VOGU-3710 file (C-alpha; in Angstrom, 3 decimals, decimal comma):
1> xxxxxxxxxx> 280,285/57,572/271,336  277,042/57,393/273,571  275,188/54,283/271,445  278,054/52,356/272,418  278,151/53,768/276,057  275,067/52,996/276,123  275,103/49,053/274,641  277,864/48,742/277,432  275,743/49,746/279,960  272,766/47,120/278,665
11> xxxxxxxxxx> 275,690/44,321/278,023  276,309/44,998/281,671  272,171/45,247/282,956  271,905/41,656/281,465  274,690/39,893/284,106  272,942/42,417/286,696  269,874/40,713/286,010  271,185/37,317/286,099  273,425/37,148/288,995  270,369/38,342/290,991
21> xxxxxxxxxx> 268,455/35,630/289,395  269,738/32,357/290,886  268,873/34,114/294,628  265,655/34,715/294,116  264,890/31,562/292,054  266,754/29,507/294,989  264,372/31,773/297,481  261,218/30,711/296,064  262,294/26,958/295,726  263,923/26,375/299,340
31> xxxxxxxxxx> 260,994/28,313/300,603  258,828/25,905/299,081  256,176/28,327/297,733  256,282/27,000/294,607  257,490/23,790/292,279  260,259/24,320/290,340  258,205/23,242/287,290  255,366/25,025/288,270  258,102/28,409/288,691  259,383/27,742/285,229
41> xxxxxxxxxx> 255,632/27,739/283,301  255,061/31,357/285,609  258,000/32,173/284,275  257,627/31,596/280,432  254,093/32,431/280,549  254,801/35,670/281,818  257,335/36,375/279,297  255,690/35,130/276,560  253,070/37,414/276,812  255,243/40,300/277,398
51> xxxxxxxxxx> 257,055/39,881/274,535  253,754/39,607/272,177  252,572/43,000/274,120  255,391/44,810/273,063  255,810/42,934/269,964  254,708/46,212/268,115  258,247/47,956/268,690  259,509/45,253/266,133  258,989/45,430/262,320  256,400/42,823/260,482
61> xxxxxxxxxx> 258,395/40,130/259,373  256,838/37,136/256,969  258,346/33,929/258,804  259,283/31,439/256,039  257,327/27,958/256,932  260,556/25,939/256,280  262,327/28,187/259,749  258,958/27,016/262,021  260,296/23,977/262,731  264,221/25,453/263,393
71> xxxxxxxxxx> 262,283/27,496/265,839  260,615/24,865/267,655  264,198/22,709/267,760  265,429/26,164/269,474  262,536/26,335/271,767  263,126/22,264/272,866  266,879/23,406/273,874  266,646/27,517/274,269  263,784/27,202/276,549  261,747/24,423/277,809
81> xxxxxxxxxx> 264,941/21,873/278,119  267,410/24,779/279,138  265,143/26,348/281,835  262,947/23,638/283,670  266,204/21,950/284,136  268,204/25,384/285,647  265,419/26,107/287,961  265,399/22,538/288,577  268,766/22,097/289,852  269,241/25,256/290,917
91> xxxxxxxxxx> 266,153/23,653/293,455  269,087/20,835/294,348  272,753/23,414/294,325  273,804/26,565/295,206  273,535/30,203/293,726  277,513/30,421/293,754  277,691/27,287/291,967  275,072/26,898/289,289  276,401/30,503/288,019  279,947/29,284/287,602
101> xxxxxxxxxx> 279,164/26,006/286,266  277,037/28,396/283,114  280,400/30,348/282,563  281,314/27,240/280,682  278,305/27,580/277,972  280,983/29,531/275,808  283,358/26,031/276,146  280,213/23,772/275,437  279,360/26,123/271,955  283,176/25,706/270,545
111> xxxxxxxxxx> 282,641/21,887/271,098  279,659/22,444/269,215  280,929/24,598/266,607  283,665/22,606/266,186  281,829/19,242/265,591  278,892/20,679/263,164  280,172/23,843/261,310  283,875/22,549/261,094  285,664/26,007/263,372  289,339/25,469/263,990
121> xxxxxxxxxx> 290,650/24,144/267,265  293,409/25,020/268,487  295,736/23,259/271,030  295,514/26,006/273,535  291,429/25,813/273,224  291,987/22,415/273,861  293,691/23,095/276,724  290,970/25,439/278,347  288,349/22,678/277,560  289,909/20,360/279,942
131> xxxxxxxxxx> 290,706/23,052/282,941  286,590/24,256/282,419  285,806/20,803/282,554  287,706/19,774/285,864  287,384/22,538/287,867  283,137/22,090/286,902  283,084/17,833/287,658  285,194/19,837/290,823  282,615/21,553/292,070  280,050/18,984/291,187
141> xxxxxxxxxx> 280,898/16,316/293,453  283,149/18,023/296,023  280,679/20,861/296,508  278,716/21,366/299,559  275,598/23,954/300,444  274,802/25,727/303,516  271,392/23,945/302,980  271,335/20,361/304,497  267,904/19,961/302,319  270,354/20,267/299,258
151> xxxxxxxxxx> 271,577/17,405/296,709  274,691/19,550/295,238  276,208/16,683/293,184  272,463/16,637/290,953  271,757/20,205/290,673  275,379/20,822/289,363  275,003/18,270/287,120  271,336/19,006/285,571  272,445/22,803/285,539  276,089/21,463/283,566
161> xxxxxxxxxx> 272,953/19,726/281,473  271,635/22,947/280,894  274,273/24,642/279,888  275,049/21,907/277,191  270,616/22,320/276,311  271,566/26,000/275,763  274,601/25,074/273,873  272,937/23,455/271,751  270,187/26,310/270,952  273,066/28,845/270,261
171> xxxxxxxxxx> 273,905/26,370/267,504  270,867/26,198/266,206  269,555/29,017/265,742  272,290/31,045/264,479  271,372/31,240/261,301  267,686/32,471/262,383  269,256/35,731/264,569  270,284/36,575/261,696  267,670/36,700/259,449  265,321/38,063/261,462
181> xxxxxxxxxx> 264,382/41,377/263,969  265,087/40,069/267,626  261,288/40,728/268,684  260,327/38,373/265,720  262,555/35,674/267,133  261,546/36,098/270,581  258,516/35,683/270,270  257,900/32,844/268,618  260,815/31,034/270,397  258,837/31,135/273,639
191> xxxxxxxxxx> 254,919/30,992/271,945  256,853/27,233/271,447  259,023/27,213/274,494  255,147/27,758/276,310  253,359/24,861/274,774  256,462/22,671/275,453  256,663/23,388/279,226  252,568/23,925/280,016  252,401/19,972/280,172  255,383/19,888/282,784
201> xxxxxxxxxx> 254,249/22,541/285,392  250,394/22,694/284,420  249,492/20,392/287,824  251,793/21,780/289,547  251,251/25,608/289,078  246,742/24,944/290,249  248,238/23,610/293,705  250,131/26,772/293,724  248,792/28,384/297,259  249,177/32,072/296,768
211> xxxxxxxxxx> 248,048/32,482/300,289  251,628/31,452/301,295  253,240/34,392/299,433  254,982/37,321/300,703  255,835/40,670/299,582  259,176/39,945/299,084  258,069/36,143/297,315  255,618/38,332/295,262  258,751/40,171/294,297  261,456/37,949/293,624
221> xxxxxxxxxx> 258,759/36,052/290,952  257,847/39,486/289,123  262,138/40,025/288,782  262,420/36,186/287,592  260,037/37,020/284,694  260,200/40,756/283,520  264,065/41,142/284,614  266,215/37,836/284,343  263,843/36,848/281,571  262,224/39,717/279,236
231> xxxxxxxxxx> 264,361/41,989/280,008  267,382/40,372/279,968  266,237/39,394/276,061  265,912/42,612/275,191  269,079/44,451/276,653  270,870/41,709/274,872  269,865/42,324/271,378  270,850/45,533/272,073  274,191/45,482/272,934  274,964/42,683/270,220
241> xxxxxxxxxx> 273,928/45,334/268,027  276,892/48,503/269,227  279,546/45,545/270,186  281,219/42,219/269,409  279,978/39,220/270,354  283,140/38,666/271,675  282,928/42,134/273,709  279,304/41,004/275,150  280,122/37,613/275,674  283,635/38,637/278,344
251> xxxxxxxxxx> 280,719/40,269/280,618  279,499/37,056/281,548  282,344/36,565/283,828  280,547/39,221/285,918  277,470/37,227/286,682  278,790/34,513/289,153  280,742/37,950/290,709  277,433/39,204/291,314  275,505/36,117/292,032  277,934/35,379/294,914
261> xxxxxxxxxx> 278,126/38,404/296,607  274,174/38,759/296,329  273,608/35,000/297,508  276,088/35,649/300,483  274,254/39,105/301,408  271,113/37,628/302,001  272,181/34,269/303,315  271,643/32,254/300,358  275,566/30,627/300,044  278,964/31,212/301,147
271> xxxxxxxxxx> 282,546/30,620/300,117  284,491/27,503/300,220  287,907/26,558/299,499  287,016/24,202/296,564  284,427/27,000/295,235  287,253/29,287/294,672  289,670/26,439/293,453  287,069/24,708/291,040  286,008/28,717/289,843  289,758/29,345/289,049
281> xxxxxxxxxx> 290,084/26,217/286,726  286,820/27,620/285,035  287,641/31,009/284,773  291,079/30,183/283,017  289,147/27,887/280,969  287,003/30,144/279,506  289,919/32,693/279,302  291,549/29,879/277,436  289,003/29,284/275,089  287,923/33,261/274,213
291> xxxxxxxxxx> 291,398/33,799/273,528  291,667/35,198/270,299  295,049/33,845/268,811  297,802/36,342/267,971  298,142/37,212/263,917  301,399/36,655/262,463  302,990/38,938/260,822  304,764/38,204/257,766  308,455/39,788/256,825  308,632/41,127/253,147
//
C-alpha cells in the first residue's frame, strides 16, 4: 500500500512540475532574458549532464547496436523537435493555451497506434478525436493573449506539432522502454538530443547576457532543467513501475489546471470564454478516447 501511495505522489508531482513549467518558461522568454533555442540547449544540456552524473543509480546494461538508431530517432522526435517547438511555441502563446493543447497527446498516440500498431479504434474514440481536435482548432484560431507581442495562432500551431512529435516518439520507443532500464534509456536519449539541438542553440546561447538575469530568472531556468526535465523523467518511470499506464495518463488532466492557476497568480495569463469552451471540448474528447470499453457478459 505504501508503494502505491508513493507512486501516486510521484505521478502527481510530474504534472505539478510540468504545470508550473509553462509560466517559468514564458517569463524567461517574454522578458527577453534568453532566446528560445538557447533555452532549449540549456535545458537539454543541463538535464543530460544530470542523467549521466546520476547514471550509477541504474544497472549497467549493454546496448544492442541495432537499437542505437532507434535511440537516435527517439531523440529526433522526443527531444529535438519536441523541445524546440514547445519552447518556441510557448514564446508566442500563453501557458493555459499550451497546457490545454498538450493534453491531446493521448489522442494523437491513439491515431498513430491505429495506423502503425494496428490497434482497434471504436466509434466512441473517433468521436473523442473529433471533439478534441475541434477544441484545439477553436483555441488556435480564436484564442487571445494578455501580451500584445504574442502570436497565439503561430504559438498554438507549434505546440500542436510539438504534441504530434512527442506522440511519434512514444510509438518509436515503446519497445525500448520495455527492454532497458529508464536510466539507461534516458541518458542515451538525451545525449543524442543534445547533439541535435546544439547547432540550433549555440549562437543564441553565447550571445545571452547573464548580467541581465535576476534571481527569479536564475531560479526559473534552474527549475526547468532540474524540476521539469530531470525530475519528471525520473519520477514518471517510478510511477509507471507501480501503477497502470492508464492511471498515470489520467493525471495529465491536472496539468492545465495547475498551469492555469499558477499563470493567473503570476499574471502571465487569464481566463476567457473561448478558453473555457475549447478546454471543455478537448477534455471531453480525451476522456472518450481514454475510456475503457465495457466488457460484454456472456449468458449461459
